[in-house]
C-alpha positions as CSV (number, residue, x, y, z in Angstrom):
1,M,11.9,-5.9,-19.9
2,P,15.0,-4.8,-17.8
3,E,16.7,-7.2,-15.4
4,A,15.7,-6.8,-11.7
5,K,18.2,-4.6,-9.7
6,T,17.4,-6.2,-6.4
7,K,18.8,-9.7,-6.5
8,P,21.1,-11.7,-4.3
9,T,24.8,-10.6,-4.2
10,A,28.0,-12.1,-2.8
11,V,28.4,-9.3,-0.2
12,S,28.4,-10.5,3.4
13,A,25.3,-9.3,5.3
14,Q,27.4,-9.2,8.5
15,D,30.0,-6.9,6.9
16,F,27.2,-4.7,5.5
17,I,25.6,-4.4,9.0
18,A,29.0,-3.8,10.6
19,A,29.5,-0.8,8.2
20,V,26.2,0.9,9.0
21,A,27.3,4.3,10.2
22,D,24.4,5.1,12.6
23,P,25.0,3.1,15.9
24,Q,21.3,2.7,16.6
25,R,20.5,1.4,13.1
26,R,23.5,-1.0,13.4
27,R,22.3,-2.3,16.8
28,D,18.8,-2.7,15.5
29,S,20.1,-4.6,12.4
30,E,22.2,-6.8,14.7
31,A,19.1,-7.6,16.7
32,L,16.9,-8.3,13.6
33,L,19.4,-10.6,12.0
34,P,19.0,-13.6,14.3
35,I,15.3,-13.1,14.6
36,M,14.7,-13.3,10.8
37,Q,17.2,-16.1,10.4
38,R,15.5,-18.2,13.1
39,L,12.0,-17.5,11.7
40,T,12.8,-18.3,8.1
41,G,15.4,-21.0,8.7
42,S,17.6,-19.3,6.1
43,P,20.9,-17.4,6.4
44,A,21.1,-13.7,5.7
45,T,21.9,-12.8,2.0
46,M,22.4,-9.3,0.6
47,W,19.7,-8.4,-2.0
48,G,21.1,-5.5,-3.9
49,P,23.3,-3.0,-2.1
50,S,21.1,-2.4,1.0
51,I,18.6,-5.2,1.7
52,V,19.4,-8.0,4.1
53,G,17.1,-10.8,3.0
54,F,16.3,-14.2,4.2
55,G,15.1,-17.1,2.0
56,R,13.7,-16.6,-1.4
57,Y,10.5,-17.1,-3.4
58,Q,9.3,-16.8,-6.9
59,Y,6.3,-14.9,-8.2
60,P,4.7,-14.5,-11.6
61,L,5.1,-11.2,-13.5
62,A,2.5,-9.7,-15.8
63,S,4.9,-10.4,-18.7
64,G,4.7,-14.1,-18.0
65,K,8.2,-14.2,-16.6
66,I,9.1,-15.2,-13.1
67,G,10.4,-12.7,-10.5
68,E,12.3,-13.6,-7.4
69,S,12.6,-11.9,-4.0
70,C,13.6,-12.6,-0.4
71,I,10.8,-14.1,1.8
72,T,11.5,-11.3,4.4
73,G,14.2,-8.8,5.0
74,F,15.2,-5.4,6.3
75,S,17.2,-2.4,5.4
76,P,18.8,0.1,7.9
77,R,17.8,3.2,5.9
78,K,18.7,6.7,7.1
79,G,15.1,7.7,8.0
80,D,13.7,4.4,9.1
81,L,14.5,0.8,9.7
82,T,12.5,-0.8,6.8
83,L,11.2,-4.3,7.2
84,Y,10.0,-6.1,4.0
85,L,6.9,-8.1,4.8
86,L,4.3,-9.4,2.4
87,A,1.4,-7.1,2.7
88,G,-1.6,-9.0,4.2
89,Y,-2.2,-6.2,6.7
90,D,-5.9,-6.8,6.4
91,E,-5.5,-10.5,7.4
92,P,-7.5,-11.4,10.5
93,G,-5.6,-10.5,13.7
94,T,-2.9,-8.4,11.9
95,Q,-4.6,-5.1,12.7
96,A,-4.7,-6.1,16.4
97,L,-1.0,-6.9,16.4
98,L,-0.2,-3.6,14.7
99,A,-2.1,-1.8,17.3
100,K,0.1,-3.4,20.0
101,L,3.4,-3.0,18.1
102,G,4.3,0.6,19.0
103,P,5.2,3.5,16.7
104,H,5.3,2.5,13.1
105,K,4.3,3.4,9.5
106,L,3.1,1.0,6.8
107,G,3.8,0.8,3.1
108,K,2.4,-1.6,0.6
109,A,4.8,-4.4,1.7
110,C,6.9,-2.5,4.2
111,L,6.9,-1.8,7.9
112,Y,8.8,1.3,8.9
113,L,10.2,1.6,12.4
114,K,12.4,4.3,14.0
115,R,14.0,2.2,16.7
116,L,13.4,-1.4,18.0
117,V,13.6,-0.2,21.6
118,D,10.2,1.6,21.0
119,I,8.3,-1.4,19.9
120,D,7.1,-4.7,21.3
121,L,9.6,-7.3,19.9
122,A,7.3,-10.2,20.6
123,V,4.6,-8.6,18.5
124,L,7.1,-7.8,15.8
125,E,8.2,-11.5,15.7
126,Q,4.5,-12.5,15.3
127,L,4.1,-10.1,12.4
128,I,7.3,-11.4,10.7
129,A,6.2,-15.0,11.2
130,R,2.7,-14.3,9.8
131,S,4.3,-12.6,6.7
132,I,6.7,-15.6,6.2
133,A,3.7,-18.0,6.4
134,E,1.6,-16.0,4.0
135,T,4.5,-15.7,1.5
136,R,5.0,-19.5,1.6
137,R,1.3,-20.0,1.3
138,R,1.0,-17.8,-1.8
139,Y,4.2,-18.6,-3.7
140,P,6.6,-21.4,-4.4
141,V,9.6,-21.1,-2.1
142,S,13.0,-22.1,-3.4
């Protein structure tokens, strides 16, 4: 089985964010950084070349090996600001929060936003906090 490509690196998350070309994505990333750091209690770490991650957890793979990922994170991609949240979108109360969030798209474990200014940040914080709690409930956190 190949080694995971997305793993912690020594690159500075602050340097990565400072180098984001799009000014809106850079501002949104600068705003998300302290929110996710406060909610996880973990500093920002680069996971691969483009994911700013916070904390880490381990999960079992079908092969019997153990995978590792950040508890939550984001990436200022060209098309969307991508937030990595453990799915759980069908958990009680989550659909109501998503309805109040503002314009967004969902992936299996991703929340896609165009701009933070268009969404309710208090609702976003609740969604991030719920995801962190669910990740910690499901998996050992290291």
